C-alpha positions in Angstrom: 0.0 0.0 0.0 1.0 3.7 -0.3 1.9 5.5 2.9 3.7 8.6 4.1 6.8 7.7 5.9 9.0 9.9 8.2 12.3 8.2 7.4 14.6 10.3 9.5 14.9 13.7 11.2 13.6 16.3 8.7 12.8 13.6 6.1 9.4 12.6 4.9 8.4 10.8 1.7 5.5 8.8 0.2 6.4 5.2 -0.6 5.1 1.6 -0.8 4.9 -0.3 2.5 3.5 -3.7 3.3 -0.3 -4.0 3.7 -1.3 -4.2 7.3 -3.0 -7.3 8.8 -5.1 -7.2 12.0 -4.3 -8.9 15.2 -7.0 -10.9 17.0 -8.7 -7.9 18.5 -7.8 -5.4 15.8 -9.4 -4.1 12.6 -8.0 -2.7 9.4 -9.4 0.7 8.4 -9.4 2.0 4.8 -8.4 5.6 5.6 -10.7 8.3 4.2 -8.7 11.3 5.6 -5.9 12.0 7.9 -5.2 15.3 9.6 -1.8 17.0 10.0 -1.0 18.1 13.5 1.9 19.8 15.4 2.8 16.4 16.9 3.7 15.3 13.4 6.2 18.1 13.2 7.7 17.0 16.5 8.1 13.5 15.1 9.7 15.0 12.0 12.1 16.8 14.4 13.1 13.6 16.1 10.9 14.0 19.2 8.1 11.7 20.5 8.6 8.7 18.2 11.0 6.2 19.8 12.3 5.0 16.5 12.2 6.1 12.9 11.0 5.3 10.2 7.3 5.7 11.2 4.1 6.1 9.3 2.6 9.2 11.0 -1.0 10.2 11.3 -3.0 10.0 14.5 -6.1 12.0 13.3 -8.0 9.7 11.0 -11.3 8.1 10.1 -12.3 5.5 7.5 -14.1 2.3 6.7 -13.4 -1.1 8.3 -12.3 -3.6 5.6 -11.0 -6.5 7.8 -11.6 -7.9 11.3 -9.4 -9.8 13.6 -10.5 -13.3 14.5 -11.9 -12.2 18.0 -13.5 -9.0 16.9 -16.9 -10.3 15.8 -17.4 -12.1 19.1 -16.3 -9.1 21.2 -18.0 -6.2 19.4 -20.7 -5.2 17.0 -18.3 -3.9 14.4 -18.6 -5.2 10.9 -16.8 -4.9 7.6 -18.2 -1.8 6.0 -18.7 0.2 9.2 -17.5 3.8 9.1 -15.4 4.7 12.1 -13.2 7.4 13.7 -10.2 6.0 15.5 -8.8 7.0 18.9 -5.1 6.6 18.5 -4.3 6.2 22.2 -2.6 2.9 23.2 -2.4 2.5 27.0 -1.0 -0.5 28.8 -3.7 -0.5 31.5 -1.1 -2.1 33.8 1.2 0.7 35.0 0.8 2.8 38.1 -0.8 5.7 36.3 -3.2 3.5 34.2 -4.3 1.9 37.4 -5.1 5.3 38.8 -7.2 6.2 35.8 -4.5 8.6 34.5 -4.0 6.6 31.3 -2.7 9.5 29.2 0.3 9.6 31.6 0.9 5.9 31.0 4.5 4.8 31.7 4.3 2.6 28.5 2.4 5.1 26.4 2.1 4.5 22.7 -0.1 5.9 20.0 -1.1 5.0 16.5 0.7 7.4 14.2 3.3 8.3 16.8 5.0 5.1 17.9 2.9 2.7 15.8 2.1 2.9 12.1 -0.6 5.5 11.6 -3.3 6.9 9.3 -1.3 8.8 6.7 -1.7 5.7 4.5 -4.2 3.9 2.5 -4.9 1.5 5.4 -4.2 1.5 9.1 -4.6 -1.0 12.0 -6.4 -0.2 15.2 -7.8 -2.0 18.2 -11.5 -2.5 17.7 -12.1 -0.8 21.1 -10.6 2.4 19.8 -13.1 2.7 17.0 -16.2 4.9 17.3 -19.1 4.3 14.8 -20.1 7.3 12.9 -23.8 8.3 12.4 -25.2 8.6 8.9 -25.1 12.4 8.7 -21.3 12.6 9.5 -19.0 12.5 6.5 -16.3 10.0 7.1 -13.4 12.3 6.0 -14.7 15.1 8.3 -14.6 12.7 11.3 -10.8 12.9 11.3 -11.5 16.1 13.3 -12.8 14.1 16.2 -9.3 13.3 17.6 -8.1 16.9 18.0 -11.6 17.8 19.3 -11.2 15.1 21.9 -7.9 16.7 23.1 -9.8 20.0 23.5 -12.5 18.2 25.5 -9.8 16.8 27.7 -8.5 20.4 28.2 -11.8 21.5 29.6 -11.9 18.4 31.8 -8.7 19.6 33.4 -10.0 23.2 33.8 -13.4 22.3 35.3 -14.3 25.7 33.8 -16.9 27.9 35.5 -19.7 29.9 34.0 -19.0 33.5 33.0 -15.2 33.2 32.9 -13.2 35.6 30.8 -11.0 33.6 28.5 -7.9 34.5 26.5 -6.6 32.0 23.9 -3.1 32.3 22.3 -3.3 30.9 18.8 -6.2 30.7 16.4 -5.1 27.6 14.5 -7.3 24.5 14.7 -6.8 23.8 18.4 -7.2 27.4 19.5 -10.4 27.6 17.4 -11.7 24.4 19.0 -11.0 25.8 22.4 -13.0 28.9 21.4 -16.0 26.8 20.3 -15.9 24.8 23.6 -15.5 27.9 25.7 -18.7 29.2 24.2 -20.4 25.9 25.0 -19.3 26.0 28.7 -20.7 29.5 29.2 -17.7 31.8 29.0 -18.6 35.5 29.5 -16.0 36.5 26.8 -13.4 34.8 24.6 -10.5 36.8 23.2 -7.9 35.4 20.8 -4.4 36.6 19.9 -2.4 35.5 16.9 0.1 37.0 14.6 -1.6 35.3 11.6 -4.3 37.7 10.3 -6.0 35.1 8.2 -6.5 32.9 11.2 -7.8 35.8 13.2 -10.4 36.3 10.5 -11.6 32.8 11.0 -11.9 33.5 14.8 -14.0 36.5 14.0 -16.2 34.4 11.7 -16.7 32.0 14.6 -17.9 34.8 16.9 -14.8 35.5 19.1 -15.4 38.5 21.4 -12.1 40.2 20.3 -9.2 39.2 18.0 -5.8 40.9 18.1 -2.2 40.4 17.3 -1.1 40.9 20.9 -2.9 41.0 24.3 -1.7 44.6 24.7 -4.4 45.6 22.2 -7.2 44.2 24.4 -8.8 46.1 27.3 -8.5 43.7 30.3 -6.4 45.5 32.9 -7.2 42.9 35.6 -6.2 40.0 33.4 -8.3 37.0 32.4 -9.9 34.3 34.5 -8.6 31.7 32.1 -5.6 31.9 29.8 -5.0 29.0 27.3 -1.8 28.6 25.3 -2.7 26.7 22.1 0.6 27.5 20.3 3.4 25.8 22.2 5.5 29.0 21.4 7.8 30.0 24.3 7.2 33.7 23.8 3.4 33.3 23.8 3.6 31.1 26.9 5.7 33.7 28.7 3.3 36.5 27.8 0.3 34.4 28.7 1.6 33.7 32.2 1.6 37.4 32.9 -2.0 37.8 31.7 -3.7 35.6 34.3 -5.9 37.6 36.7 -6.1 37.0 40.4 -7.5 33.6 41.2 -7.2 32.6 37.6 -5.8 29.7 35.7 -3.2 29.2 33.0 -3.6 26.1 30.8 -0.6 24.8 28.8 -2.5 23.1 26.0 -0.2 23.7 23.0 2.7 21.2 22.4 6.0 23.1 22.9 9.5 22.0 21.9 11.4 20.1 24.6 13.9 23.0 24.8 11.2 25.7 25.3 11.5 27.6 28.6 9.4 30.2 30.5 9.9 31.9 33.8 7.4 32.2 36.6 7.1 34.3 39.7 6.4 31.9 42.7 5.3 34.8 45.0 2.7 35.9 42.5 1.4 32.3 42.2 1.1 32.2 46.0 -0.2 35.8 46.6 -2.7 35.8 43.8 -3.7 32.1 44.0 -2.9 31.4 40.3 -3.2 27.9 39.0 -0.8 26.7 36.3 -1.8 23.3 34.7 -1.5 21.3 31.6 -3.5 18.9 29.4 -1.9 16.1 27.4 -3.7 14.3 24.6 -6.8 12.3 25.2 -8.3 10.8 28.3 -11.9 9.4 28.4 -12.8 12.1 26.0 -12.9 10.6 22.6 -16.5 9.3 22.7 -17.8 12.6 24.1 -15.9 14.5 21.4 -17.6 12.2 18.8 -21.0 13.0 20.3 -20.2 16.8 20.2 -19.0 16.5 16.7 -22.1 14.7 15.6 -24.1 17.5 17.3 -22.3 20.1 15.2 -20.1 21.8 17.8 -17.7 22.6 15.0 -18.2 23.2 11.3 -15.8 21.0 9.2 -16.1 23.4 6.3 -14.6 26.2 8.5 -12.0 24.0 10.2 -10.7 22.1 7.2 -8.9 24.4 4.8 -6.8 22.0 2.7 -7.7 18.6 1.4 -4.6 17.2 -0.4 -3.9 13.8 -1.9 -1.6 11.5 0.1 1.1 12.0 -2.5 1.4 15.6 -1.3 2.1 14.7 2.3 5.5 16.6 2.3 3.7 19.6 0.8 1.1 19.3 3.5 3.8 19.5 6.2 5.4 22.5 4.5 2.0 24.3 4.4 1.5 23.5 8.1 4.9 24.8 9.1 4.3 28.0 7.1 1.0 28.6 9.0 -1.1 28.4 5.9 -4.7 27.5 6.4 -6.3 25.8 9.3 -6.6 22.0 9.5 -4.8 20.4 6.6 -5.8 16.8 5.6 -4.3 14.3 3.3 -6.5 11.7 1.6 -5.4 8.4 0.0 
């Protein structure tokens, strides 16, 4: 089959790889679409993936074309079913898994990160990771469920209150998803900052309270109740830490480089009772994200800006790095 392969640090190509076969409790999915994510760039940079080469792609959906020998007895899945796939692979045995903190698993793996992923014609997944799609959801659009599930996890961490003032750094896919969810949980206002004017225009289209290039342009002298970094950029993180109001919370949601650093003021954290927290990947949030997606919490036509053939995977990475568009998908 044809697949995108990250062959080494900074090297990606599309080539032929062996067709996958399912294990006893796995299925093979014919991929309809696979999204490009910042995590893919980290893999390209030599971070996250334990070994290269790897077939990337952890945001994907498609049609089941083969079942493992135990699947029909253990589930209702059938060949021909359309599914979205949770890429998380937890051991369910380590200290953190036993505490219900599976996303912190000591033996954490993920489809498209440490196991062959969905940037290919076919991908293998445990049947338990597959969520059936309702008739009105287009299969290719459902690749958005995985990033949405990360955003849902972010709000699980926050336990957000009604009438919060919210500031989001970054109006890419993840920042815009956090915007849409903030509106759902009853934020009093949601402001977004981004240096990319095209992305700010999309935030305005979605009904953001205010959109600006820097927080200095916004009138909030007391700071915000909730500040979310959806960029992973060290400068944005540093600025955001200083924008949290008394009793407020800073959420590190964007994936930063390992080498990124920011400074904090311990006395201010103590004196103003500021909370600094993080949210990593997916935890008991994929099915809820699928339900929200089916209910129309986000509009795929707004969120997906580029739908490229799989052969253009290197181009898709280049466009993502350049900040062009919003969610970029490749399709076999």
